[in-house]
CHARMM-style PDB file with segment names, atoms N, HN, CA, C and O in Angstrom:
ATOM      1  N   MET     1      -6.706   6.584   4.690  1.00  0.00      PROA
ATOM      2  CA  MET     1      -6.288   6.533   3.317  1.00  0.00      PROA
ATOM      3  C   MET     1      -5.043   5.645   3.218  1.00  0.00      PROA
ATOM      4  O   MET     1      -4.148   5.717   4.060  1.00  0.00      PROA
ATOM      5  N   VAL     2      -5.002   4.821   2.196  1.00  0.00      PROA
ATOM      6  HN  VAL     2      -5.729   4.762   1.512  1.00  0.00      PROA
ATOM      7  CA  VAL     2      -3.829   3.997   1.907  1.00  0.00      PROA
ATOM      8  C   VAL     2      -3.438   4.256   0.460  1.00  0.00      PROA
ATOM      9  O   VAL     2      -4.280   4.194  -0.436  1.00  0.00      PROA
ATOM     10  N   GLN     3      -2.170   4.545   0.233  1.00  0.00      PROA
ATOM     11  HN  GLN     3      -1.486   4.596   0.961  1.00  0.00      PROA
ATOM     12  CA  GLN     3      -1.666   4.754  -1.124  1.00  0.00      PROA
ATOM     13  C   GLN     3      -0.480   3.824  -1.336  1.00  0.00      PROA
ATOM     14  O   GLN     3       0.452   3.807  -0.532  1.00  0.00      PROA
ATOM     15  N   ILE     4      -0.513   3.049  -2.423  1.00  0.00      PROA
ATOM     16  HN  ILE     4      -1.270   3.063  -3.076  1.00  0.00      PROA
ATOM     17  CA  ILE     4       0.560   2.117  -2.750  1.00  0.00      PROA
ATOM     18  C   ILE     4       1.113   2.498  -4.107  1.00  0.00      PROA
ATOM     19  O   ILE     4       0.358   2.637  -5.070  1.00  0.00      PROA
ATOM     20  N   SER     5       2.435   2.669  -4.195  1.00  0.00      PROA
ATOM     21  HN  SER     5       3.048   2.556  -3.413  1.00  0.00      PROA
ATOM     22  CA  SER     5       3.051   3.018  -5.477  1.00  0.00      PROA
ATOM     23  C   SER     5       4.340   2.232  -5.664  1.00  0.00      PROA
ATOM     24  O   SER     5       4.973   1.793  -4.704  1.00  0.00      PROA
ATOM     25  N   LYS     6       4.708   2.068  -6.937  1.00  0.00      PROA
ATOM     26  HN  LYS     6       4.194   2.424  -7.717  1.00  0.00      PROA
ATOM     27  CA  LYS     6       5.947   1.358  -7.285  1.00  0.00      PROA
ATOM     28  C   LYS     6       6.882   2.356  -7.934  1.00  0.00      PROA
ATOM     29  O   LYS     6       6.507   3.033  -8.892  1.00  0.00      PROA
ATOM     30  N   ARG     7       8.090   2.452  -7.422  1.00  0.00      PROA
ATOM     31  HN  ARG     7       8.394   1.903  -6.644  1.00  0.00      PROA
ATOM     32  CA  ARG     7       9.125   3.332  -7.950  1.00  0.00      PROA
ATOM     33  C   ARG     7      10.360   2.488  -8.229  1.00  0.00      PROA
ATOM     34  O   ARG     7      11.169   2.232  -7.337  1.00  0.00      PROA
ATOM     35  N   GLY     8      10.494   2.060  -9.479  1.00  0.00      PROA
ATOM     36  HN  GLY     8       9.837   2.268 -10.204  1.00  0.00      PROA
ATOM     37  CA  GLY     8      11.603   1.167  -9.818  1.00  0.00      PROA
ATOM     38  C   GLY     8      11.432  -0.153  -9.093  1.00  0.00      PROA
ATOM     39  O   GLY     8      10.424  -0.837  -9.276  1.00  0.00      PROA
ATOM     40  N   SER     9      12.402  -0.517  -8.277  1.00  0.00      PROA
ATOM     41  HN  SER     9      13.221   0.037  -8.129  1.00  0.00      PROA
ATOM     42  CA  SER     9      12.319  -1.771  -7.524  1.00  0.00      PROA
ATOM     43  C   SER     9      11.813  -1.551  -6.098  1.00  0.00      PROA
ATOM     44  O   SER     9      11.899  -2.454  -5.265  1.00  0.00      PROA
ATOM     45  N   LYS    10      11.293  -0.374  -5.815  1.00  0.00      PROA
ATOM     46  HN  LYS    10      11.224   0.360  -6.491  1.00  0.00      PROA
ATOM     47  CA  LYS    10      10.795  -0.067  -4.470  1.00  0.00      PROA
ATOM     48  C   LYS    10       9.272   0.052  -4.470  1.00  0.00      PROA
ATOM     49  O   LYS    10       8.680   0.628  -5.382  1.00  0.00      PROA
ATOM     50  N   ILE    11       8.659  -0.498  -3.438  1.00  0.00      PROA
ATOM     51  HN  ILE    11       9.140  -0.965  -2.697  1.00  0.00      PROA
ATOM     52  CA  ILE    11       7.226  -0.389  -3.211  1.00  0.00      PROA
ATOM     53  C   ILE    11       7.047   0.548  -2.019  1.00  0.00      PROA
ATOM     54  O   ILE    11       7.598   0.313  -0.944  1.00  0.00      PROA
ATOM     55  N   VAL    12       6.271   1.613  -2.222  1.00  0.00      PROA
ATOM     56  HN  VAL    12       5.823   1.804  -3.096  1.00  0.00      PROA
ATOM     57  CA  VAL    12       6.039   2.597  -1.164  1.00  0.00      PROA
ATOM     58  C   VAL    12       4.577   2.523  -0.749  1.00  0.00      PROA
ATOM     59  O   VAL    12       3.682   2.652  -1.584  1.00  0.00      PROA
ATOM     60  N   VAL    13       4.337   2.315   0.544  1.00  0.00      PROA
ATOM     61  HN  VAL    13       5.064   2.210   1.222  1.00  0.00      PROA
ATOM     62  CA  VAL    13       2.990   2.273   1.098  1.00  0.00      PROA
ATOM     63  C   VAL    13       2.859   3.442   2.068  1.00  0.00      PROA
ATOM     64  O   VAL    13       3.612   3.556   3.036  1.00  0.00      PROA
ATOM     65  N   LYS    14       1.887   4.309   1.787  1.00  0.00      PROA
ATOM     66  HN  LYS    14       1.276   4.217   1.001  1.00  0.00      PROA
ATOM     67  CA  LYS    14       1.602   5.447   2.663  1.00  0.00      PROA
ATOM     68  C   LYS    14       0.194   5.277   3.207  1.00  0.00      PROA
ATOM     69  O   LYS    14      -0.722   4.916   2.468  1.00  0.00      PROA
ATOM     70  N   THR    15       0.021   5.533   4.485  1.00  0.00      PROA
ATOM     71  HN  THR    15       0.765   5.826   5.085  1.00  0.00      PROA
ATOM     72  CA  THR    15      -1.299   5.452   5.093  1.00  0.00      PROA
ATOM     73  C   THR    15      -1.486   6.609   6.066  1.00  0.00      PROA
ATOM     74  O   THR    15      -0.553   7.021   6.755  1.00  0.00      PROA
ATOM     75  N   THR    16      -2.703   7.119   6.105  1.00  0.00      PROA
ATOM     76  HN  THR    16      -3.461   6.784   5.545  1.00  0.00      PROA
ATOM     77  CA  THR    16      -3.056   8.194   7.022  1.00  0.00      PROA
ATOM     78  C   THR    16      -4.361   7.822   7.704  1.00  0.00      PROA
ATOM     79  O   THR    16      -5.325   7.423   7.051  1.00  0.00      PROA
ATOM     80  N   ASN    17      -4.380   7.956   9.023  1.00  0.00      PROA
ATOM     81  HN  ASN    17      -3.596   8.280   9.553  1.00  0.00      PROA
ATOM     82  CA  ASN    17      -5.581   7.635   9.794  1.00  0.00      PROA
ATOM     83  C   ASN    17      -5.662   8.583  10.981  1.00  0.00      PROA
ATOM     84  O   ASN    17      -4.785   8.586  11.844  1.00  0.00      PROA
ATOM     85  N   GLN    18      -6.708   9.376  11.019  1.00  0.00      PROA
ATOM     86  HN  GLN    18      -7.421   9.373  10.318  1.00  0.00      PROA
ATOM     87  CA  GLN    18      -6.965  10.326  12.108  1.00  0.00      PROA
ATOM     88  C   GLN    18      -5.754  11.210  12.383  1.00  0.00      PROA
ATOM     89  O   GLN    18      -5.408  11.444  13.541  1.00  0.00      PROA
ATOM     90  N   GLY    19      -5.110  11.702  11.331  1.00  0.00      PROA
ATOM     91  HN  GLY    19      -5.391  11.512  10.390  1.00  0.00      PROA
ATOM     92  CA  GLY    19      -3.999  12.629  11.473  1.00  0.00      PROA
ATOM     93  C   GLY    19      -2.629  11.986  11.661  1.00  0.00      PROA
ATOM     94  O   GLY    19      -1.626  12.697  11.715  1.00  0.00      PROA
ATOM     95  N   VAL    20      -2.563  10.675  11.761  1.00  0.00      PROA
ATOM     96  HN  VAL    20      -3.378  10.098  11.717  1.00  0.00      PROA
ATOM     97  CA  VAL    20      -1.296   9.966  11.900  1.00  0.00      PROA
ATOM     98  C   VAL    20      -0.894   9.426  10.533  1.00  0.00      PROA
ATOM     99  O   VAL    20      -1.633   8.651   9.925  1.00  0.00      PROA
ATOM    100  N   ALA    21       0.278   9.835  10.051  1.00  0.00      PROA
ATOM    101  HN  ALA    21       0.878  10.465  10.545  1.00  0.00      PROA
ATOM    102  CA  ALA    21       0.741   9.409   8.724  1.00  0.00      PROA
ATOM    103  C   ALA    21       1.933   8.466   8.872  1.00  0.00      PROA
ATOM    104  O   ALA    21       2.856   8.732   9.642  1.00  0.00      PROA
ATOM    105  N   LEU    22       1.902   7.366   8.130  1.00  0.00      PROA
ATOM    106  HN  LEU    22       1.152   7.150   7.505  1.00  0.00      PROA
ATOM    107  CA  LEU    22       2.991   6.393   8.131  1.00  0.00      PROA
ATOM    108  C   LEU    22       3.415   6.139   6.694  1.00  0.00      PROA
ATOM    109  O   LEU    22       2.592   6.178   5.779  1.00  0.00      PROA
ATOM    110  N   GLU    23       4.703   5.878   6.498  1.00  0.00      PROA
ATOM    111  HN  GLU    23       5.372   5.847   7.241  1.00  0.00      PROA
ATOM    112  CA  GLU    23       5.221   5.528   5.173  1.00  0.00      PROA
ATOM    113  C   GLU    23       6.206   4.382   5.322  1.00  0.00      PROA
ATOM    114  O   GLU    23       7.097   4.420   6.171  1.00  0.00      PROA
ATOM    115  N   ASN    24       6.040   3.357   4.485  1.00  0.00      PROA
ATOM    116  HN  ASN    24       5.317   3.326   3.795  1.00  0.00      PROA
ATOM    117  CA  ASN    24       6.925   2.202   4.500  1.00  0.00      PROA
ATOM    118  C   ASN    24       7.453   1.977   3.086  1.00  0.00      PROA
ATOM    119  O   ASN    24       6.687   2.008   2.123  1.00  0.00      PROA
ATOM    120  N   THR    25       8.764   1.751   2.961  1.00  0.00      PROA
ATOM    121  HN  THR    25       9.387   1.726   3.743  1.00  0.00      PROA
ATOM    122  CA  THR    25       9.382   1.461   1.667  1.00  0.00      PROA
ATOM    123  C   THR    25       9.997   0.075   1.724  1.00  0.00      PROA
ATOM    124  O   THR    25      10.776  -0.233   2.625  1.00  0.00      PROA
ATOM    125  N   THR    26       9.638  -0.767   0.748  1.00  0.00      PROA
ATOM    126  HN  THR    26       9.005  -0.517   0.015  1.00  0.00      PROA
ATOM    127  CA  THR    26      10.165  -2.119   0.637  1.00  0.00      PROA
ATOM    128  C   THR    26      10.871  -2.262  -0.700  1.00  0.00      PROA
ATOM    129  O   THR    26      10.325  -1.867  -1.730  1.00  0.00      PROA
ATOM    130  N   THR    27      12.079  -2.821  -0.701  1.00  0.00      PROA
ATOM    131  HN  THR    27      12.522  -3.142   0.136  1.00  0.00      PROA
ATOM    132  CA  THR    27      12.834  -3.040  -1.929  1.00  0.00      PROA
ATOM    133  C   THR    27      12.641  -4.477  -2.392  1.00  0.00      PROA
ATOM    134  O   THR    27      12.852  -5.415  -1.623  1.00  0.00      PROA
ATOM    135  N   ILE    28      12.239  -4.648  -3.649  1.00  0.00      PROA
ATOM    136  HN  ILE    28      12.068  -3.886  -4.273  1.00  0.00      PROA
ATOM    137  CA  ILE    28      12.056  -5.973  -4.240  1.00  0.00      PROA
ATOM    138  C   ILE    28      13.407  -6.415  -4.808  1.00  0.00      PROA
ATOM    139  O   ILE    28      13.951  -5.758  -5.696  1.00  0.00      PROA
ATOM    140  N   LEU    29      13.946  -7.518  -4.303  1.00  0.00      PROA
ATOM    141  HN  LEU    29      13.504  -8.052  -3.582  1.00  0.00      PROA
ATOM    142  CA  LEU    29      15.288  -7.954  -4.682  1.00  0.00      PROA
ATOM    143  C   LEU    29      15.303  -9.002  -5.792  1.00  0.00      PROA
ATOM    144  O   LEU    29      16.347  -9.229  -6.402  1.00  0.00      PROA
ATOM    145  N   ASP    30      14.163  -9.647  -6.068  1.00  0.00      PROA
ATOM    146  HN  ASP    30      13.314  -9.462  -5.573  1.00  0.00      PROA
ATOM    147  CA  ASP    30      14.193 -10.736  -7.047  1.00  0.00      PROA
ATOM    148  C   ASP    30      13.827 -10.289  -8.464  1.00  0.00      PROA
ATOM    149  O   ASP    30      13.736 -11.129  -9.359  1.00  0.00      PROA
ATOM    150  N   GLY    31      13.616  -8.997  -8.690  1.00  0.00      PROA
ATOM    151  HN  GLY    31      13.690  -8.314  -7.962  1.00  0.00      PROA
ATOM    152  CA  GLY    31      13.338  -8.485 -10.023  1.00  0.00      PROA
ATOM    153  C   GLY    31      11.918  -8.714 -10.509  1.00  0.00      PROA
ATOM    154  O   GLY    31      11.666  -8.622 -11.711  1.00  0.00      PROA
ATOM    155  N   ALA    32      10.983  -9.007  -9.617  1.00  0.00      PROA
ATOM    156  HN  ALA    32      11.187  -9.082  -8.641  1.00  0.00      PROA
ATOM    157  CA  ALA    32       9.589  -9.254 -10.006  1.00  0.00      PROA
ATOM    158  C   ALA    32       9.006  -8.017 -10.680  1.00  0.00      PROA
ATOM    159  O   ALA    32       9.242  -6.892 -10.239  1.00  0.00      PROA
ATOM    160  N   LYS    33       8.245  -8.230 -11.748  1.00  0.00      PROA
ATOM    161  HN  LYS    33       8.053  -9.143 -12.106  1.00  0.00      PROA
ATOM    162  CA  LYS    33       7.637  -7.124 -12.487  1.00  0.00      PROA
ATOM    163  C   LYS    33       6.213  -6.819 -12.018  1.00  0.00      PROA
ATOM    164  O   LYS    33       5.746  -5.687 -12.147  1.00  0.00      PROA
ATOM    165  N   LYS    34       5.525  -7.821 -11.478  1.00  0.00      PROA
ATOM    166  HN  LYS    34       5.904  -8.740 -11.374  1.00  0.00      PROA
ATOM    167  CA  LYS    34       4.144  -7.637 -11.042  1.00  0.00      PROA
ATOM    168  C   LYS    34       4.065  -7.628  -9.522  1.00  0.00      PROA
ATOM    169  O   LYS    34       4.853  -8.277  -8.835  1.00  0.00      PROA
ATOM    170  N   LEU    35       3.094  -6.874  -9.015  1.00  0.00      PROA
ATOM    171  HN  LEU    35       2.453  -6.346  -9.573  1.00  0.00      PROA
ATOM    172  CA  LEU    35       2.859  -6.785  -7.580  1.00  0.00      PROA
ATOM    173  C   LEU    35       1.369  -7.003  -7.335  1.00  0.00      PROA
ATOM    174  O   LEU    35       0.532  -6.368  -7.977  1.00  0.00      PROA
ATOM    175  N   TYR    36       1.044  -7.881  -6.428  1.00  0.00      PROA
ATOM    176  HN  TYR    36       1.723  -8.397  -5.906  1.00  0.00      PROA
ATOM    177  CA  TYR    36      -0.348  -8.141  -6.063  1.00  0.00      PROA
ATOM    178  C   TYR    36      -0.557  -7.650  -4.641  1.00  0.00      PROA
ATOM    179  O   TYR    36       0.263  -7.905  -3.759  1.00  0.00      PROA
ATOM    180  N   VAL    37      -1.658  -6.945  -4.424  1.00  0.00      PROA
ATOM    181  HN  VAL    37      -2.324  -6.737  -5.140  1.00  0.00      PROA
ATOM    182  CA  VAL    37      -1.960  -6.361  -3.118  1.00  0.00      PROA
ATOM    183  C   VAL    37      -3.301  -6.896  -2.648  1.00  0.00      PROA
ATOM    184  O   VAL    37      -4.245  -6.993  -3.432  1.00  0.00      PROA
ATOM    185  N   ALA    38      -3.387  -7.241  -1.377  1.00  0.00      PROA
ATOM    186  HN  ALA    38      -2.621  -7.162  -0.740  1.00  0.00      PROA
ATOM    187  CA  ALA    38      -4.638  -7.699  -0.787  1.00  0.00      PROA
ATOM    188  C   ALA    38      -4.980  -6.809   0.407  1.00  0.00      PROA
ATOM    189  O   ALA    38      -4.141  -6.564   1.274  1.00  0.00      PROA
ATOM    190  N   LEU    39      -6.211  -6.334   0.438  1.00  0.00      PROA
ATOM    191  HN  LEU    39      -6.893  -6.533  -0.266  1.00  0.00      PROA
ATOM    192  CA  LEU    39      -6.701  -5.562   1.574  1.00  0.00      PROA
ATOM    193  C   LEU    39      -7.636  -6.456   2.370  1.00  0.00      PROA
ATOM    194  O   LEU    39      -8.523  -7.094   1.802  1.00  0.00      PROA
ATOM    195  N   THR    40      -7.444  -6.506   3.665  1.00  0.00      PROA
ATOM    196  HN  THR    40      -6.724  -5.988   4.126  1.00  0.00      PROA
ATOM    197  CA  THR    40      -8.313  -7.317   4.508  1.00  0.00      PROA
ATOM    198  C   THR    40      -8.843  -6.461   5.648  1.00  0.00      PROA
ATOM    199  O   THR    40      -8.186  -5.515   6.082  1.00  0.00      PROA
ATOM    200  N   GLY    41     -10.001  -6.787   6.116  1.00  0.00      PROA
ATOM    201  HN  GLY    41     -10.535  -7.556   5.763  1.00  0.00      PROA
ATOM    202  CA  GLY    41     -10.598  -6.072   7.233  1.00  0.00      PROA
ATOM    203  C   GLY    41     -11.227  -7.053   8.193  1.00  0.00      PROA
ATOM    204  O   GLY    41     -12.406  -7.385   8.064  1.00  0.00      PROA
ATOM    205  N   ASP    42     -10.459  -7.519   9.150  1.00  0.00      PROA
ATOM    206  HN  ASP    42      -9.501  -7.249   9.256  1.00  0.00      PROA
ATOM    207  CA  ASP    42     -10.957  -8.504  10.108  1.00  0.00      PROA
ATOM    208  C   ASP    42     -11.949  -7.870  11.082  1.00  0.00      PROA
ATOM    209  O   ASP    42     -13.021  -8.420  11.334  1.00  0.00      PROA
ATOM    210  N   GLN    43     -11.580  -6.706  11.628  1.00  0.00      PROA
ATOM    211  HN  GLN    43     -10.708  -6.260  11.424  1.00  0.00      PROA
ATOM    212  CA  GLN    43     -12.439  -6.067  12.628  1.00  0.00      PROA
ATOM    213  C   GLN    43     -12.868  -4.668  12.197  1.00  0.00      PROA
ATOM    214  O   GLN    43     -13.314  -3.871  13.023  1.00  0.00      PROA
ATOM    215  N   VAL    44     -12.736  -4.371  10.908  1.00  0.00      PROA
ATOM    216  HN  VAL    44     -12.374  -5.019  10.238  1.00  0.00      PROA
ATOM    217  CA  VAL    44     -13.139  -3.059  10.400  1.00  0.00      PROA
ATOM    218  C   VAL    44     -13.881  -3.249   9.076  1.00  0.00      PROA
ATOM    219  O   VAL    44     -13.803  -4.309   8.454  1.00  0.00      PROA
ATOM    220  N   ALA    45     -14.590  -2.222   8.662  1.00  0.00      PROA
ATOM    221  HN  ALA    45     -14.653  -1.361   9.168  1.00  0.00      PROA
ATOM    222  CA  ALA    45     -15.251  -2.234   7.364  1.00  0.00      PROA
ATOM    223  C   ALA    45     -14.386  -1.453   6.380  1.00  0.00      PROA
ATOM    224  O   ALA    45     -14.031  -0.304   6.643  1.00  0.00      PROA
ATOM    225  N   LEU    46     -14.048  -2.060   5.265  1.00  0.00      PROA
ATOM    226  HN  LEU    46     -14.336  -2.993   5.051  1.00  0.00      PROA
ATOM    227  CA  LEU    46     -13.288  -1.387   4.213  1.00  0.00      PROA
ATOM    228  C   LEU    46     -14.288  -0.787   3.232  1.00  0.00      PROA
ATOM    229  O   LEU    46     -15.053  -1.511   2.595  1.00  0.00      PROA
ATOM    230  N   THR    47     -14.277   0.543   3.111  1.00  0.00      PROA
ATOM    231  HN  THR    47     -13.655   1.132   3.627  1.00  0.00      PROA
ATOM    232  CA  THR    47     -15.242   1.215   2.255  1.00  0.00      PROA
ATOM    233  C   THR    47     -14.535   2.259   1.396  1.00  0.00      PROA
ATOM    234  O   THR    47     -13.385   2.613   1.654  1.00  0.00      PROA
ATOM    235  N   ASP    48     -15.228   2.741   0.385  1.00  0.00      PROA
ATOM    236  HN  ASP    48     -16.163   2.453   0.176  1.00  0.00      PROA
ATOM    237  CA  ASP    48     -14.768   3.823  -0.472  1.00  0.00      PROA
ATOM    238  C   ASP    48     -13.403   3.509  -1.094  1.00  0.00      PROA
ATOM    239  O   ASP    48     -12.500   4.345  -1.075  1.00  0.00      PROA
ATOM    240  N   ILE    49     -13.259   2.305  -1.642  1.00  0.00      PROA
ATOM    241  HN  ILE    49     -13.992   1.625  -1.657  1.00  0.00      PROA
ATOM    242  CA  ILE    49     -12.001   1.872  -2.259  1.00  0.00      PROA
ATOM    243  C   ILE    49     -11.943   2.405  -3.684  1.00  0.00      PROA
ATOM    244  O   ILE    49     -12.865   2.201  -4.474  1.00  0.00      PROA
ATOM    245  N   ARG    50     -10.849   3.092  -4.002  1.00  0.00      PROA
ATOM    246  HN  ARG    50     -10.100   3.259  -3.361  1.00  0.00      PROA
ATOM    247  CA  ARG    50     -10.659   3.674  -5.325  1.00  0.00      PROA
ATOM    248  C   ARG    50      -9.320   3.217  -5.887  1.00  0.00      PROA
ATOM    249  O   ARG    50      -8.306   3.243  -5.190  1.00  0.00      PROA
ATOM    250  N   ILE    51      -9.319   2.801  -7.141  1.00  0.00      PROA
ATOM    251  HN  ILE    51     -10.143   2.779  -7.708  1.00  0.00      PROA
ATOM    252  CA  ILE    51      -8.096   2.378  -7.802  1.00  0.00      PROA
ATOM    253  C   ILE    51      -7.800   3.368  -8.912  1.00  0.00      PROA
ATOM    254  O   ILE    51      -8.629   3.583  -9.796  1.00  0.00      PROA
ATOM    255  N   HSD    52      -6.622   3.970  -8.870  1.00  0.00      PROA
ATOM    256  HN  HSD    52      -5.948   3.795  -8.152  1.00  0.00      PROA
ATOM    257  CA  HSD    52      -6.241   4.986  -9.854  1.00  0.00      PROA
ATOM    258  C   HSD    52      -5.135   4.458 -10.728  1.00  0.00      PROA
ATOM    259  OT1 HSD    52      -4.668   5.160 -11.625  1.00  0.00      PROA
TER     260      HSD     52
END
């Protein structure tokens, strides 16, 4: 599972895979209002993608 959220000027990415959970927070310094995300799967199949 991958969850991406925006909280003010911070982008939070949470991922869970086989019981291992990771969280990364990135601060946007240039004041950008839009965020574009790309998912890639070089050696895996990306399935069951849901956008909420």
